[in-house]
Structures are given as structure tokens and as C-alpha cells.
C-alpha positions as a Markdown table, in Angstrom:
| # | Residue | x | y | z |
|---|---|---|---|---|
| 1 | Met | -82.7 | 27.4 | -59.0 |
| 2 | Arg | -85.3 | 24.8 | -59.6 |
| 3 | His | -88.1 | 27.3 | -59.0 |
| 4 | Ile | -86.9 | 29.5 | -62.0 |
| 5 | Arg | -86.6 | 26.6 | -64.5 |
| 6 | Ser | -89.6 | 27.7 | -66.5 |
| 7 | Arg | -88.0 | 31.1 | -67.1 |
| 8 | Val | -84.6 | 29.9 | -68.2 |
| 9 | Thr | -84.3 | 29.7 | -72.0 |
| 10 | Gly | -80.5 | 30.1 | -72.4 |
| 11 | Thr | -77.3 | 29.8 | -70.6 |
| 12 | Leu | -77.8 | 30.7 | -66.9 |
| 13 | Ile | -74.9 | 32.2 | -64.9 |
| 14 | Val | -74.9 | 31.6 | -61.2 |
| 15 | Leu | -72.5 | 33.3 | -58.7 |
| 16 | Asn | -72.2 | 32.7 | -55.0 |
| 17 | Gly | -72.9 | 35.7 | -53.0 |
| 18 | Asp | -69.8 | 35.5 | -50.7 |
| 19 | Ile | -67.1 | 36.0 | -53.3 |
| 20 | Leu | -65.2 | 39.0 | -54.6 |
| 21 | Thr | -63.8 | 38.8 | -58.1 |
| 22 | Asp | -62.9 | 40.8 | -61.1 |
| 23 | Ile | -63.3 | 38.0 | -63.6 |
| 24 | Asp | -64.4 | 38.8 | -67.2 |
| 25 | Leu | -67.0 | 36.1 | -67.9 |
| 26 | Arg | -67.2 | 36.8 | -71.7 |
| 27 | Pro | -64.3 | 34.5 | -72.7 |
| 28 | Val | -65.6 | 31.9 | -70.2 |
| 29 | Leu | -69.0 | 31.9 | -71.9 |
| 30 | Gln | -67.4 | 31.6 | -75.3 |
| 31 | Arg | -65.4 | 28.5 | -74.3 |
| 32 | His | -68.6 | 27.1 | -72.7 |
| 33 | Gln | -70.5 | 27.5 | -75.9 |
| 34 | Arg | -67.6 | 26.2 | -78.1 |
| 35 | Arg | -67.4 | 23.1 | -76.0 |
| 36 | Arg | -71.1 | 22.6 | -76.1 |
| 37 | Ala | -70.9 | 22.1 | -72.3 |
| 38 | Ala | -74.0 | 21.5 | -70.3 |
| 39 | Ala | -72.2 | 23.1 | -67.3 |
| 40 | Thr | -69.0 | 24.9 | -66.8 |
| 41 | Leu | -67.6 | 25.5 | -63.3 |
| 42 | Val | -65.1 | 28.4 | -63.0 |
| 43 | Leu | -62.1 | 27.2 | -61.0 |
| 44 | Val | -59.2 | 29.0 | -59.2 |
| 45 | Asn | -55.9 | 27.6 | -58.0 |
| 46 | Val | -55.2 | 28.0 | -54.3 |
| 47 | Ala | -52.2 | 27.0 | -52.1 |
| 48 | Asp | -54.4 | 25.3 | -49.4 |
| 49 | Thr | -57.4 | 23.4 | -50.6 |
| 50 | Arg | -58.6 | 21.9 | -47.4 |
| 51 | Ala | -61.4 | 24.4 | -46.9 |
| 52 | Tyr | -62.8 | 24.1 | -50.4 |
| 53 | Gly | -64.2 | 21.8 | -53.0 |
| 54 | Val | -61.3 | 20.5 | -55.2 |
| 55 | Val | -61.9 | 19.7 | -58.9 |
| 56 | Glu | -59.8 | 17.3 | -61.0 |
| 57 | Leu | -59.8 | 17.9 | -64.8 |
| 58 | Asp | -58.6 | 15.7 | -67.7 |
| 59 | Ala | -56.3 | 17.1 | -70.4 |
| 60 | Gly | -59.3 | 18.6 | -72.3 |
| 61 | Gly | -60.7 | 20.5 | -69.4 |
| 62 | Arg | -63.5 | 18.1 | -68.7 |
| 63 | Ile | -64.2 | 17.4 | -65.0 |
| 64 | Arg | -63.5 | 13.9 | -63.9 |
| 65 | Gln | -63.7 | 14.0 | -60.1 |
| 66 | Phe | -64.8 | 16.2 | -57.1 |
| 67 | His | -63.2 | 16.2 | -53.7 |
| 68 | Glu | -65.1 | 18.3 | -51.1 |
| 69 | Lys | -62.7 | 19.7 | -48.5 |
| 70 | Pro | -60.2 | 16.9 | -49.0 |
| 71 | Ala | -57.7 | 15.7 | -46.3 |
| 72 | Pro | -54.0 | 16.0 | -47.1 |
| 73 | Gly | -52.8 | 13.4 | -49.7 |
| 74 | Val | -56.3 | 12.7 | -51.2 |
| 75 | Thr | -55.5 | 14.6 | -54.4 |
| 76 | Thr | -52.7 | 16.6 | -55.9 |
| 77 | Ala | -55.1 | 18.9 | -57.7 |
| 78 | Thr | -55.1 | 22.6 | -56.6 |
| 79 | Ser | -58.1 | 23.9 | -58.5 |
| 80 | Ile | -61.1 | 24.7 | -56.4 |
| 81 | Asn | -64.7 | 25.5 | -57.1 |
| 82 | Ala | -64.9 | 29.3 | -57.4 |
| 83 | Gly | -68.6 | 29.5 | -56.9 |
| 84 | Ile | -69.3 | 30.7 | -60.5 |
| 85 | Tyr | -71.3 | 28.4 | -62.8 |
| 86 | Leu | -72.5 | 28.5 | -66.4 |
| 87 | Leu | -75.5 | 26.2 | -66.7 |
| 88 | Glu | -77.7 | 25.1 | -69.7 |
| 89 | Pro | -81.4 | 24.7 | -69.0 |
| 90 | Glu | -81.4 | 20.9 | -69.0 |
| 91 | Val | -79.1 | 21.0 | -66.0 |
| 92 | Leu | -81.9 | 22.4 | -63.9 |
| 93 | Asp | -84.1 | 19.5 | -64.8 |
| 94 | Leu | -81.8 | 17.3 | -62.7 |
| 95 | Ile | -82.8 | 19.1 | -59.6 |
| 96 | Pro | -85.7 | 17.4 | -57.8 |
| 97 | Glu | -88.6 | 19.6 | -56.7 |
| 98 | Gly | -89.7 | 20.0 | -53.1 |
| 99 | Cys | -86.5 | 19.2 | -51.3 |
| 100 | Glu | -83.2 | 20.7 | -50.4 |
| 101 | Tyr | -80.6 | 20.1 | -53.0 |
| 102 | Ser | -77.0 | 21.3 | -53.0 |
| 103 | Phe | -75.0 | 22.2 | -56.1 |
| 104 | Glu | -71.7 | 21.0 | -54.5 |
| 105 | Tyr | -72.9 | 17.8 | -52.8 |
| 106 | Asp | -75.8 | 16.7 | -55.0 |
| 107 | Leu | -76.1 | 18.4 | -58.4 |
| 108 | Phe | -72.5 | 18.4 | -59.6 |
| 109 | Pro | -71.8 | 14.7 | -58.6 |
| 110 | Arg | -75.1 | 13.8 | -60.4 |
| 111 | Leu | -74.0 | 15.7 | -63.5 |
| 112 | Leu | -70.7 | 13.8 | -63.4 |
| 113 | Thr | -72.5 | 10.5 | -63.7 |
| 114 | Ser | -75.2 | 11.7 | -66.1 |
| 115 | Gly | -72.9 | 11.8 | -69.1 |
| 116 | Leu | -73.7 | 15.5 | -69.8 |
| 117 | Pro | -70.5 | 17.4 | -70.7 |
| 118 | Leu | -69.2 | 19.0 | -67.5 |
| 119 | Tyr | -66.2 | 21.3 | -67.8 |
| 120 | Gly | -63.9 | 23.3 | -65.6 |
| 121 | Asp | -62.5 | 26.7 | -66.6 |
| 122 | Ile | -59.5 | 27.9 | -64.6 |
| 123 | Thr | -59.1 | 31.6 | -64.1 |
| 124 | Asp | -56.2 | 33.8 | -63.0 |
| 125 | Ala | -58.5 | 36.7 | -62.1 |
| 126 | Tyr | -58.6 | 38.1 | -58.6 |
| 127 | Trp | -60.8 | 35.9 | -56.4 |
| 128 | Leu | -61.5 | 35.8 | -52.7 |
| 129 | Asp | -64.0 | 34.0 | -50.6 |
| 130 | Ile | -65.1 | 36.7 | -48.2 |
| 131 | Gly | -67.2 | 34.5 | -46.0 |
| 132 | Thr | -65.1 | 35.0 | -42.8 |
| 133 | Pro | -64.4 | 38.3 | -41.0 |
| 134 | Glu | -60.7 | 38.0 | -41.7 |
| 135 | Arg | -61.2 | 37.6 | -45.4 |
| 136 | Tyr | -63.9 | 40.4 | -45.4 |
| 137 | Arg | -61.3 | 42.7 | -44.0 |
| 138 | Gln | -58.7 | 41.5 | -46.5 |
| 139 | Ala | -61.2 | 42.2 | -49.3 |
| 140 | Asn | -61.5 | 45.8 | -48.2 |
| 141 | Thr | -57.7 | 46.1 | -48.0 |
| 142 | Asp | -57.3 | 44.6 | -51.5 |
| 143 | Val | -59.7 | 47.1 | -53.0 |
| 144 | Leu | -57.8 | 49.9 | -51.3 |
| 145 | Gln | -54.5 | 48.7 | -52.7 |
| 146 | Gly | -55.8 | 48.3 | -56.2 |
| 147 | Lys | -55.4 | 44.6 | -56.5 |
| 148 | Leu | -58.6 | 44.1 | -58.5 |
| 149 | Arg | -58.2 | 44.8 | -62.2 |
| 150 | Arg | -61.7 | 46.4 | -62.3 |
| 151 | Tyr | -60.5 | 48.8 | -59.5 |
| 152 | Pro | -57.0 | 49.8 | -60.5 |
| 153 | Pro | -55.1 | 52.1 | -58.1 |
| 154 | Glu | -55.9 | 55.3 | -60.1 |
| 155 | Ser | -59.7 | 54.6 | -59.8 |
| 156 | Ser | -59.7 | 53.3 | -56.2 |
| 157 | Pro | -61.1 | 55.4 | -53.4 |
| 158 | Ala | -58.8 | 58.2 | -52.2 |
| 159 | Leu | -56.4 | 57.0 | -49.5 |
| 160 | Thr | -55.3 | 58.9 | -46.4 |
| 161 | Asp | -51.7 | 58.8 | -45.3 |
| 162 | Gly | -52.5 | 55.8 | -43.2 |
| 163 | Gly | -53.7 | 53.8 | -46.2 |
| 164 | Ser | -57.4 | 54.2 | -45.3 |
| 165 | Val | -60.6 | 55.4 | -46.8 |
| 166 | Ile | -62.6 | 57.9 | -44.7 |
| 167 | Ala | -66.0 | 59.1 | -45.9 |
| 168 | Pro | -66.3 | 62.9 | -46.2 |
| 169 | Glu | -69.1 | 63.0 | -43.6 |
| 170 | Val | -66.9 | 61.5 | -40.9 |
| 171 | Thr | -66.1 | 63.7 | -37.9 |
| 172 | Leu | -62.5 | 63.2 | -36.5 |
| 173 | Lys | -61.5 | 64.9 | -33.2 |
| 174 | Gly | -57.9 | 65.5 | -32.1 |
| 175 | Gly | -55.2 | 62.8 | -32.1 |
| 176 | Val | -57.2 | 60.2 | -34.1 |
| 177 | Ser | -55.2 | 57.7 | -36.1 |
| 178 | Val | -56.8 | 55.5 | -38.8 |
| 179 | Ile | -54.5 | 52.9 | -40.5 |
| 180 | Arg | -55.4 | 50.5 | -43.3 |
| 181 | Ser | -59.1 | 50.9 | -42.5 |
| 182 | Val | -62.4 | 51.9 | -43.9 |
| 183 | Ile | -64.7 | 54.4 | -42.1 |
| 184 | Gly | -68.2 | 54.8 | -43.3 |
| 185 | Ala | -70.3 | 57.9 | -43.6 |
| 186 | Asn | -71.6 | 59.8 | -40.6 |
| 187 | Cys | -69.2 | 58.2 | -38.1 |
| 188 | Tyr | -67.8 | 60.1 | -35.2 |
| 189 | Leu | -64.3 | 59.4 | -33.8 |
| 190 | Glu | -63.5 | 61.2 | -30.6 |
| 191 | Asp | -60.1 | 62.3 | -29.2 |
| 192 | Gly | -57.3 | 59.8 | -29.1 |
| 193 | Val | -59.1 | 57.0 | -31.0 |
| 194 | His | -57.0 | 54.5 | -32.9 |
| 195 | Val | -58.5 | 52.3 | -35.7 |
| 196 | Val | -56.2 | 49.8 | -37.3 |
| 197 | Asp | -57.0 | 47.1 | -40.0 |
| 198 | Ser | -60.7 | 47.5 | -39.4 |
| 199 | Val | -64.0 | 48.3 | -41.1 |
| 200 | Val | -66.3 | 50.7 | -39.4 |
| 201 | Met | -69.7 | 51.0 | -41.0 |
| 202 | Ala | -71.9 | 54.1 | -41.3 |
| 203 | Gly | -73.3 | 56.0 | -38.3 |
| 204 | Ser | -71.0 | 54.5 | -35.7 |
| 205 | Arg | -69.4 | 56.4 | -32.8 |
| 206 | Ile | -66.1 | 55.5 | -31.2 |
| 207 | Ala | -65.6 | 57.4 | -27.9 |
| 208 | Glu | -62.4 | 59.0 | -26.5 |
| 209 | Gly | -59.3 | 56.8 | -26.2 |
| 210 | Ala | -60.8 | 53.7 | -27.7 |
| 211 | Val | -58.7 | 51.3 | -29.7 |
| 212 | Val | -60.2 | 49.1 | -32.5 |
| 213 | Arg | -57.9 | 46.6 | -34.2 |
| 214 | Ser | -58.6 | 43.9 | -36.8 |
| 215 | Ser | -62.4 | 44.2 | -36.3 |
| 216 | Val | -65.6 | 44.8 | -38.2 |
| 217 | Leu | -68.1 | 47.2 | -36.7 |
| 218 | Gly | -71.7 | 47.3 | -38.1 |
| 219 | Arg | -73.9 | 50.3 | -38.7 |
| 220 | Gly | -74.7 | 52.5 | -35.8 |
| 221 | Val | -72.3 | 50.9 | -33.3 |
| 222 | His | -71.2 | 52.8 | -30.2 |
| 223 | Val | -67.9 | 52.0 | -28.6 |
| 224 | Gly | -67.4 | 53.4 | -25.1 |
| 225 | Ser | -64.4 | 55.4 | -24.0 |
| 226 | Asn | -61.0 | 53.7 | -23.5 |
| 227 | Ser | -62.4 | 50.4 | -24.7 |
| 228 | Ile | -60.1 | 48.0 | -26.5 |
| 229 | Leu | -61.5 | 45.8 | -29.3 |
| 230 | His | -59.3 | 43.3 | -31.1 |
| 231 | Asn | -60.4 | 40.8 | -33.7 |
| 232 | Val | -64.1 | 41.2 | -33.0 |
| 233 | Val | -67.3 | 41.5 | -35.1 |
| 234 | Leu | -70.1 | 43.7 | -33.8 |
| 235 | Gly | -73.6 | 43.7 | -35.3 |
| 236 | Asp | -75.6 | 46.8 | -36.2 |
| 237 | Lys | -76.4 | 49.1 | -33.2 |
| 238 | Ser | -74.2 | 47.2 | -30.8 |
| 239 | Val | -73.1 | 49.1 | -27.7 |
| 240 | Val | -69.7 | 48.5 | -26.0 |
| 241 | Thr | -69.5 | 50.1 | -22.5 |
| 242 | Asp | -66.6 | 52.3 | -21.3 |
| 243 | Phe | -63.3 | 50.6 | -20.5 |
| 244 | Ser | -64.5 | 47.3 | -22.1 |
| 245 | Arg | -62.0 | 44.8 | -23.5 |
| 246 | Leu | -63.2 | 42.4 | -26.3 |
| 247 | Gly | -61.3 | 39.9 | -28.3 |
């Protein structure tokens, strides 16, 4: 962000790349401007805050304290940093040049002591951190089920009887079952293949009798016959030999 300072002349909106959300930022921007905030952090309430940065607000919505991945009992606040920031240009001036500098650990605590107005804005929009394989699979399922307001059920991808999305270019042989899964284009699923709660990306081939459960398969993966994959992540062009068991 420091490198683009000379190009920033108005409010800068920054979003983390590992979140899925349907938030409408227009009212957030309006509140940011009305408050004359230097920075506004979008917050979301979660049941378990231990894996996140927790933010405490005063009655007016101004941020008064940060707790990064707090232990139980440290704070009663349930609002976490959603990875969406509205920043005025002067905020970028606080970032030193020529060194690593974290928003969460460095910039925001410095903002808190600088006296610049720093606010939190709690949203009830759909929000999910998709930075783990489990939550990435959940994100695909949530889109299929129409949980995002920007993707209501009537506009979501067409579902099969198994609650899955299968690209038109996919070849399915006899006895294949695909349940709550996404199958990308140009995949080939042979006889007796079972895919459950998984994401299979384009160009992959799953050989006869293989079972894939709770997994993410990259592009161009080949799974050998009668293999069993459970809770695994395979990178692009990975090859699993026949009768393998992973997970």
C-alpha cells in the first residue's frame, strides 16, 4: 500500500483476498465520510473469536482496542476484523518505506495512538474467511445453496439431484454419484466414481471405482482406479496411483 501512496487522492478501499462476502460497501462509505473517519474497518460478529483479530468499540463506533487472536476471557467483544478497510490518504503516510509492515500488527495499533479518527462498522452481510480447505469447500456449498444475497437461489448455478454443479463439458460414465460437489469443465469421471462434499477443478480425471470425499482437487489431477481420498487437497496435475488411500 505504501508504494501506491502517490496515486491515492481519495478514499482507498482495501479487501483481503481470502474472504467471500456479499457486503454492499456504499452505506459503509457514506458512514465513513459522515464521521470524517481517517480509517474504517468493517467488522463481523462471530461465535469463536480465537482465530481472528477482535475489535472493541465505544458507544459511538470508534475503535478503542485491538486483541489479535485473544485467549478465552481476554475480552467479551465478538466483533472481528473482516479484512475490509476504508482508508484516507493520510493513513498511508504512517506506513514506513523499505520494510515489512502489517496492517493488523503495525498500522492499526499506530492509528489507534495517533489520534486520527478510527472507526469500526459492523456488518450482517454474508462473510466467510476461505483461507482453509474446509472453509473453501464451505464457500462453494454456500454459493450453491444461495446463502449469498448477491447470488440468490434463483440465480445460482443449476443444481443436480445431488445438490451439485457439474459443468456441461464433464463426461460421466455409468454409476457415478456426485453429491454436494462442484465439478469443473472437461473433467472425466469413470464408472462407479463417488464424489461427495468436494471441489474438482477443470480437466481432472477420476478413474473407475474411486471415492473422493471432503477434498479439493486442482486442475488436471488424475486419481487412479479404486483409490479413496478423504479430506485431502491436491495441487494442479497431481497423480494418485491406483488403489491409493489418502487422508
